[in-house]
C-alpha positions in Angstrom: 14.8 17.8 10.1 15.5 18.8 13.7 11.9 18.4 14.6 11.7 14.9 13.1 14.9 14.0 15.0 13.5 15.2 18.2 10.4 13.0 17.7 12.2 9.8 16.8 15.3 10.1 19.0 13.6 9.2 22.3 12.1 6.1 20.8 15.4 5.1 19.2 17.4 5.7 22.4 14.7 4.0 24.6 15.0 0.7 22.7 18.6 0.7 21.6 20.3 1.9 24.8 19.1 -1.1 26.9 20.6 -3.4 24.3 23.9 -1.5 24.4 23.9 -1.6 28.2 23.1 -5.3 28.2 26.0 -5.9 25.9 28.4 -3.8 28.0 27.3 -5.7 31.1 27.9 -9.1 29.4 31.4 -8.0 28.3 32.4 -6.5 31.6 30.8 -8.9 34.0 29.8 -12.2 32.5 32.3 -12.7 29.8 35.4 -11.2 31.4 37.0 -14.6 31.9 35.7 -16.1 28.6 37.5 -16.4 25.4 38.5 -13.5 23.3 36.5 -14.9 20.4 33.3 -14.8 22.4 33.9 -11.3 23.6 34.6 -10.0 20.0 31.4 -11.8 18.8 29.3 -10.1 21.4 31.0 -6.8 20.6 30.2 -7.2 16.9 26.5 -8.2 17.3 25.5 -5.7 20.0 25.6 -2.6 17.7 23.6 -4.6 15.1 20.9 -5.5 17.6 20.8 -2.0 19.0 20.3 -0.7 15.5 17.5 -3.2 14.9 15.9 -2.2 18.2 16.0 1.5 17.4 14.6 1.0 13.9 11.7 -1.1 15.2 11.0 1.4 17.9 10.9 4.3 15.5 8.6 2.3 13.1 6.4 1.3 16.2 6.8 -2.3 15.1 4.8 -1.6 11.9 6.5 -3.4 9.1 6.6 -1.8 5.7 9.0 -2.3 2.7 11.5 0.3 4.1 11.6 -1.3 7.5 11.9 -4.8 6.0 14.7 -3.7 3.8 16.5 -2.1 6.8 16.1 -5.2 8.9 17.4 -7.3 6.0 20.4 -5.1 5.6 21.1 -5.4 9.4 20.8 -9.1 9.2 23.3 -9.3 6.3 25.7 -7.0 8.3 25.4 -9.4 11.2 26.1 -12.4 9.0 29.3 -10.7 7.9 30.5 -9.1 11.1 29.9 -12.0 13.5 32.0 -14.6 11.6 34.6 -12.0 11.0 34.7 -11.3 14.7 35.0 -15.0 15.4 38.0 -15.4 13.0 39.6 -12.2 14.3 39.2 -13.3 17.9 40.8 -16.7 17.2 43.7 -15.1 15.3 44.3 -12.6 18.1 44.0 -15.3 20.8 46.5 -17.5 19.0 48.9 -14.6 18.6 48.4 -13.7 22.3 49.1 -17.3 23.4 52.2 -17.4 21.1 53.4 -14.0 22.5 52.8 -15.2 26.1 54.8 -18.4 25.5 57.5 -16.4 23.8 57.8 -14.0 26.7 57.8 -17.0 29.1 60.6 -18.6 27.1 62.6 -15.3 27.1 62.2 -15.0 30.8 63.3 -18.5 31.4 66.3 -18.0 29.1 67.2 -14.8 30.8 66.9 -16.4 34.3 69.1 -19.3 33.0 71.7 -16.9 31.7 71.8 -15.0 35.0 72.1 -18.3 36.9 74.9 -19.4 34.5 76.8 -16.2 34.9 76.5 -16.4 38.7 77.8 -20.0 38.7 80.5 -19.5 36.2 81.7 -16.4 38.1 81.9 -18.4 41.3 83.6 -21.4 39.6 86.2 -19.1 37.8 86.9 -17.2 41.0 87.9 -20.4 42.9 90.7 -21.7 40.7 91.9 -18.1 40.0 92.2 -17.4 43.7 94.3 -20.7 44.1 96.5 -19.8 41.2 97.1 -16.3 42.5 97.9 -17.5 46.0 100.4 -20.2 44.8 102.0 -17.7 42.3 102.5 -15.2 45.2 104.0 -17.8 47.4 106.4 -18.7 44.6 107.2 -15.1 43.9 107.8 -14.2 47.6 110.1 -17.2 48.2 107.7 -18.7 50.7 108.0 -21.9 48.8 111.6 -22.6 47.7 112.3 -26.3 48.1 112.5 -28.0 44.7 109.9 -30.6 45.5 107.5 -27.8 46.9 108.1 -25.7 43.8 107.3 -28.7 41.6 104.2 -29.4 43.6 102.9 -25.9 43.3 103.7 -25.8 39.6 101.7 -29.0 39.1 98.8 -27.6 41.1 98.8 -24.4 39.1 98.8 -26.4 35.9 95.8 -28.4 37.1 93.9 -25.3 38.0 94.8 -23.8 34.6 93.5 -26.9 32.9 90.2 -26.6 34.8 89.9 -23.0 33.7 90.6 -24.0 30.1 88.0 -26.7 30.2 85.4 -24.3 31.5 86.2 -21.8 28.7 86.0 -24.6 26.1 82.6 -25.6 27.5 81.3 -22.0 27.4 82.5 -21.6 23.8 80.9 -24.9 22.7 77.6 -24.0 24.5 77.6 -20.5 22.9 78.0 -22.1 19.4 75.1 -24.5 20.1 72.7 -21.8 21.5 73.6 -19.4 18.7 73.0 -22.0 16.0 76.6 -21.6 14.8 77.5 -25.3 15.2 78.6 -26.7 11.9 79.0 -30.5 11.7 81.1 -32.3 9.2 79.2 -35.5 8.8 80.6 -38.9 8.0 80.0 -42.6 8.9 81.1 -43.0 12.5 81.5 -46.4 14.1 80.3 -46.1 17.7 82.8 -48.8 18.6 85.6 -46.4 17.9 84.0 -43.6 19.8 83.2 -45.7 22.9 86.6 -47.4 23.1 88.5 -44.1 22.8 86.4 -42.4 25.5 86.5 -45.4 27.9 90.3 -45.5 27.5 90.5 -41.8 28.3 88.2 -41.9 31.3 89.5 -45.2 32.6 92.3 -43.6 34.8 89.8 -41.2 36.4 87.5 -44.1 37.2 90.3 -46.2 38.7 91.6 -43.4 40.9 88.1 -43.1 42.3 87.6 -46.9 42.6 84.8 -47.0 40.1 84.4 -50.0 37.7 84.0 -48.9 34.1 82.4 -51.4 31.7 81.5 -51.2 28.0 79.7 -53.7 25.8 77.4 -53.9 22.8 74.9 -56.4 21.4 76.0 -55.0 18.0 78.2 -52.0 17.1 76.3 -49.7 14.8 77.5 -47.0 12.4 75.9 -43.6 12.6 76.1 -40.5 10.5 77.7 -37.8 12.6 80.7 -35.8 13.5 83.4 -37.8 15.3 84.7 -35.1 17.7 81.2 -34.0 18.7 79.9 -37.5 19.3 83.0 -38.3 21.3 82.3 -35.3 23.4 78.8 -36.5 24.1 80.0 -39.8 25.3 82.8 -38.2 27.3 80.4 -35.8 29.0 78.0 -38.6 29.9 80.8 -40.9 31.2 82.5 -38.1 33.1 79.1 -37.2 34.8 78.4 -40.8 35.7 81.9 -41.4 37.2 81.7 -38.1 39.2 78.4 -39.1 40.8 79.1 -42.8 41.4 80.6 -43.7 44.8 83.7 -45.9 45.2 83.1 -49.6 44.4 80.2 -48.5 42.2 79.9 -49.4 38.5 79.5 -47.2 35.4 78.4 -49.2 32.3 78.2 -48.1 28.7 75.9 -50.2 26.5 75.2 -49.9 22.8 72.5 -51.6 20.7 70.3 -51.0 17.6 66.6 -50.4 17.8 64.9 -50.2 14.3 66.5 -47.4 12.4 68.3 -45.9 15.4 71.4 -46.6 17.4 71.0 -46.7 21.2 73.8 -45.7 23.5 73.1 -45.5 27.2 75.2 -45.0 30.3 74.2 -46.5 33.7 75.7 -45.2 36.9 75.3 -46.0 40.6 74.6 -42.5 41.9 71.5 -43.5 43.9 69.1 -41.8 41.6 67.9 -38.2 40.9 64.7 -36.8 42.5 61.9 -37.1 40.1 61.1 -33.4 39.9 64.7 -32.7 38.9 64.9 -35.3 36.0 63.3 -33.0 33.4 65.8 -30.3 34.3 69.1 -32.2 34.3 70.0 -31.0 30.7 69.3 -27.3 31.5 72.2 -24.9 31.4 73.9 -24.7 34.8 71.3 -26.8 36.6 72.9 -28.4 39.6 70.2 -30.1 41.5 70.8 -31.1 45.1 74.1 -30.2 46.8 75.3 -33.8 46.5 75.1 -33.6 42.7 76.6 -30.2 42.2 79.3 -30.7 39.6 82.8 -29.4 39.6 83.0 -26.7 36.9 80.2 -24.8 35.2 77.6 -27.6 35.1 77.5 -27.4 31.3 78.4 -31.0 30.3 74.9 -32.4 30.1 73.5 -29.2 28.4 76.3 -29.5 25.8 75.6 -33.2 25.3 71.9 -32.5 24.6 72.7 -29.7 22.1 75.2 -31.9 20.2 72.8 -34.9 20.1 69.9 -32.7 18.9 72.3 -31.3 16.2 72.7 -34.9 15.0 68.8 -35.2 14.8 69.0 -37.5 17.8 67.4 -37.6 21.2 68.7 -37.8 24.8 66.9 -38.4 28.0 67.5 -39.3 31.6 65.6 -41.6 34.0 66.2 -43.5 37.2 67.3 -47.0 36.7 68.4 -49.7 39.2 70.9 -48.3 41.7 71.3 -45.1 39.8 70.5 -43.2 36.6 70.4 -44.0 32.9 71.3 -41.5 30.3 70.2 -42.7 26.9 71.1 -41.4 23.5 69.4 -42.3 20.2 71.0 -41.5 16.9 69.9 -42.3 13.3 71.8 -45.1 11.7 74.0 -44.1 8.7 72.1 -46.6 6.5 68.8 -45.1 7.6 70.0 -41.6 6.7 71.3 -42.8 3.4 68.0 -44.4 2.5 
């Protein structure tokens, strides 16, 4: 047996080894940047070709029934292994792409969380420092005149309201991101929502000298949750008023487009840089210094989460002298149908 092996081994190695080395060279040099499917296919077929080369070398290319059978078996093996390698390669490639995208999303989410914590820490520190300073002034008797005490008390109350609003925003955002938002759906007339929010935001707009308008070609009814939809409109209006200069105009418009209700808010902010438009709904995104919001910068992120929870869409684009934030929601009749 050993004698026979010593005779046939040199021939088998002489013909099979070059094929193996060629396959290794292809994998390491020529196919290193190709698809995983191609690499696995080559990896599957190289051993089969090396086996065929060794068998032919040992038989000295003299075909007999045994060699023919061996070659047929190798061909059948190739017919099975190569398609299997192709399918396996595609499956691994899809999984690798999915894992890469998942890791990218996780990194982006973690970066967003760190950015949010940094901004919130800064924004919480500012009103807390003001409250502490005014409280110490009152406690030390530095401020003792009745009108001064009343003024300090009002300012402390304002700072506390700001802190409370930030905490409410964080709680709402945490419910949205955790999927814990539970909506109680009913038929909601957008006329009621818009009129209530415009009435609430009107004093803020007047103090800043901003004109606030609301109109509709028709007032649709949507299927949604009244408090959450009111918060969407309030966040959009508040954002628009904040970034519109005095003597500017903020307009709320409502219409129907097919099976959807359209609500959009136009402001006079001067526009948003095009690269920033896709990011305006991201958590804690602030854009240029001129657009940095007071508070945590969560209003638009919350608006997007609430709209999507209603199976609607929201987008932003530059329009006229400013920006347009448009919300689309399914009509109540469409949902019922």
